[in-house]
C-alpha positions in Angstrom: 207.8 -111.2 147.9 206.3 -108.9 150.5 209.1 -106.4 149.9 208.5 -106.5 146.2 205.0 -105.9 146.6 205.6 -102.9 148.9 208.1 -101.5 146.3 205.5 -101.9 143.5 202.8 -100.3 145.4 205.0 -97.3 146.4 206.2 -96.9 142.8 202.6 -97.0 141.5 201.4 -94.4 144.1 204.3 -91.9 143.7 205.4 -92.4 140.2 202.4 -93.9 138.3 204.7 -96.4 136.6 202.4 -99.4 136.5 199.3 -97.8 134.7 199.9 -99.6 131.5 200.5 -102.9 133.3 197.3 -102.3 135.4 195.2 -101.6 132.2 196.7 -104.8 130.5 195.8 -107.0 133.5 192.2 -105.5 133.5 191.9 -106.3 129.9 193.1 -110.0 130.7 190.8 -110.3 133.6 187.6 -109.1 131.8 186.6 -112.5 130.5 187.0 -113.9 134.0 184.6 -111.3 135.5 182.1 -112.0 132.5 182.3 -115.7 133.3 181.7 -115.2 136.9 178.6 -113.1 136.2 177.3 -115.6 133.6 175.1 -117.6 136.2 173.3 -114.5 137.5 172.8 -113.4 133.9 171.2 -116.7 132.9 169.0 -116.6 135.9 167.7 -113.2 135.0 167.1 -114.2 131.3 165.2 -117.3 132.4 163.0 -115.4 134.8 162.2 -112.9 132.1 161.8 -115.2 129.0 161.0 -118.7 130.2 157.6 -119.3 131.7 155.7 -122.6 132.1 152.6 -123.2 130.0 150.3 -123.0 133.1 151.8 -119.5 133.9 151.2 -118.3 130.5 147.7 -119.4 130.4 147.0 -117.9 133.9 148.5 -114.6 132.8 146.4 -114.6 129.6 143.4 -115.4 131.6 144.1 -112.4 133.8 144.6 -110.1 130.9 141.5 -111.0 129.4 139.6 -110.4 132.6 141.3 -107.0 133.0 140.3 -106.2 129.3 136.9 -107.1 129.8 136.6 -104.8 132.9 138.2 -102.0 130.9 135.8 -102.4 128.2 133.0 -102.3 130.5 134.2 -99.1 132.0 134.7 -97.6 128.6 131.1 -98.3 127.7 129.9 -96.7 131.0 132.0 -93.7 130.3 130.5 -93.4 126.7 127.0 -93.7 128.3 127.9 -90.9 130.9 129.3 -88.7 128.2 126.1 -89.0 126.1 123.9 -88.4 129.2 126.0 -85.3 130.1 125.5 -84.0 126.6 121.7 -84.4 127.0 121.7 -82.8 130.3 123.7 -79.9 129.0 121.2 -79.5 126.1 118.3 -79.6 128.6 119.8 -77.0 130.9 120.5 -74.8 127.9 116.8 -75.2 127.0 115.9 -74.2 130.6 118.0 -71.1 130.4 116.0 -69.9 127.3 112.7 -70.1 129.0 111.0 -67.3 130.8 109.1 -69.7 133.2 110.2 -71.6 136.2 111.1 -75.3 135.6 111.7 -78.4 137.5 114.0 -81.1 136.3 112.4 -84.7 136.5 113.7 -88.1 135.7 111.8 -90.7 133.9 111.2 -93.8 136.1 108.5 -95.8 134.2 106.7 -96.3 130.8 103.3 -97.5 130.4 103.4 -101.2 129.3 100.3 -100.7 127.1 101.6 -100.0 123.6 98.4 -98.0 122.9 98.8 -95.7 125.8 101.7 -93.3 125.4 102.3 -92.5 129.1 105.4 -91.9 131.3 105.9 -91.9 135.2 108.2 -89.2 136.6 110.0 -89.1 140.0 108.3 -85.8 140.9 105.0 -85.4 142.5 102.7 -83.2 144.6 105.6 -82.7 147.1 107.5 -81.0 144.5 104.7 -78.8 143.4 103.7 -80.8 140.3 100.0 -80.3 139.3 97.6 -81.9 136.8 97.8 -80.2 133.4 101.4 -79.1 133.9 103.3 -79.0 130.6 106.3 -81.2 130.1 109.3 -80.5 127.6 112.6 -81.9 126.8 115.6 -79.9 125.1 113.8 -80.1 121.6 110.1 -79.4 122.3 106.8 -80.1 124.0 106.3 -83.7 125.2 102.9 -83.7 126.7 101.2 -82.8 130.0 100.7 -84.2 133.6 97.4 -86.2 134.0 97.9 -87.8 137.4 99.8 -86.6 140.6 100.6 -88.6 143.7 102.8 -87.5 146.5 106.2 -88.6 145.1 105.4 -89.4 141.4 103.4 -88.2 138.5 101.9 -89.6 135.4 102.4 -87.8 132.0 100.3 -88.1 128.8 102.5 -87.7 125.7 101.3 -85.6 122.8 101.3 -88.7 120.5 98.7 -90.5 122.5 95.4 -91.1 120.6 93.4 -89.3 123.2 95.6 -86.1 123.2 95.2 -83.0 121.2 96.9 -79.6 121.4 96.1 -76.2 119.5 99.1 -75.2 117.3 100.0 -72.7 114.8 102.5 -72.6 111.9 105.4 -70.7 113.1 105.9 -69.2 109.6 102.6 -67.5 109.1 100.5 -68.1 112.2 97.9 -70.4 110.7 96.2 -72.2 113.6 95.2 -75.8 113.8 94.7 -78.8 116.1 97.4 -81.4 116.4 96.2 -84.8 117.6 97.9 -87.9 118.5 97.6 -91.0 116.4 98.9 -93.7 118.7 102.2 -93.8 116.8 105.1 -92.4 118.7 106.6 -90.5 115.7 103.5 -89.1 114.2 100.9 -86.4 114.9 97.9 -85.5 112.6 97.0 -81.9 112.0 93.1 -81.5 111.8 90.9 -78.8 110.3 93.4 -77.6 107.8 91.5 -76.3 104.7 92.9 -77.6 101.3 93.9 -74.1 100.4 95.7 -73.3 103.6 99.4 -72.2 103.2 101.1 -75.1 105.0 103.9 -77.1 103.6 106.4 -79.9 104.6 109.2 -78.5 106.8 106.9 -75.9 108.6 107.5 -75.8 112.4 104.3 -76.0 114.4 104.4 -74.3 117.9 101.9 -74.3 120.6 99.4 -71.3 120.1 98.4 -70.9 123.7 94.6 -71.2 123.0 92.7 -72.9 125.8 95.3 -71.8 128.4 96.6 -75.3 129.0 99.9 -75.0 127.1 101.8 -71.8 127.0 102.5 -70.0 123.7 105.5 -70.6 121.5 106.8 -74.1 122.5 107.9 -76.2 119.5 105.6 -79.1 119.0 106.2 -80.7 115.7 107.6 -80.3 112.1 105.3 -80.9 109.2 106.3 -84.1 107.4 103.6 -84.4 104.5 100.6 -82.4 103.1 98.1 -84.4 101.0 95.4 -82.5 99.2 92.4 -84.3 97.6 90.4 -82.2 95.3 87.3 -83.9 96.5 88.0 -83.1 100.1 87.5 -79.8 102.0 90.4 -80.3 104.3 94.0 -81.5 103.7 95.6 -84.5 105.5 98.7 -83.1 107.2 101.2 -85.4 109.1 104.0 -84.0 111.4 106.9 -85.4 113.3 107.1 -84.4 117.1 110.1 -82.1 117.9 110.6 -83.7 121.2 112.7 -87.0 121.6 109.6 -88.9 123.1 111.3 -92.2 123.0 114.8 -91.2 124.2 114.6 -88.5 126.7 115.4 -89.6 130.3 115.5 -86.2 132.0 112.8 -83.8 131.3 111.5 -80.4 132.5 108.2 -79.6 134.2 107.2 -76.0 133.3 105.6 -73.7 135.9 103.9 -71.1 133.8 102.2 -67.9 135.1 98.9 -69.1 133.9 99.1 -72.8 135.1 100.3 -71.7 138.6 97.2 -69.6 139.1 
């Protein structure tokens, strides 16, 4: 048998006479290999497809937690993106100004609904002074009325005790815009019934009185009511600034105020 095996091996190596026989034997042995590998295949399939109920519940709970975390991060990203857009608009607004500005952050709001006041994180140490104008990316917000070392308090233009001289940007007509105590409404006083003013007109600061610099957007005329029996028209306007949404604002250092 040993001699036969040696002869067959030599014949296969030198003359390649057993190629068909070897191929046939491999074909016959294939089912044997497949059956021998079956336990390992079954084990892998079971680990992949068969889980206990407790494992499935645990994995489901883990996925729910991960989903909740990802949703929270997504909401934070949306908030950061919106804040980034607002800051870009604010910085673009600052680039258009000819005055020096200081970026401040809102850290408090007056709890009294009648008083429209804000607290900022900038104070006397940062050069803030009483009477300093405050703006956002859209327009004039108010003025500083109280200053401490690290914080300052701002009175908004919609406060019932606040008034500001304005003029119609279209034709230069001057008037006084007073707060009504409503966050979205200003009332324009001393406008004669025959004055050329109409809804949609932009009102800007006139610079009279020296407190506010000239040309800052203040409000847009919303309605004009003329009563034939009254000498003055009743004019209501909507503030240009986002008084109830701005978080970052600009404190303006004008040449007049700095002196």
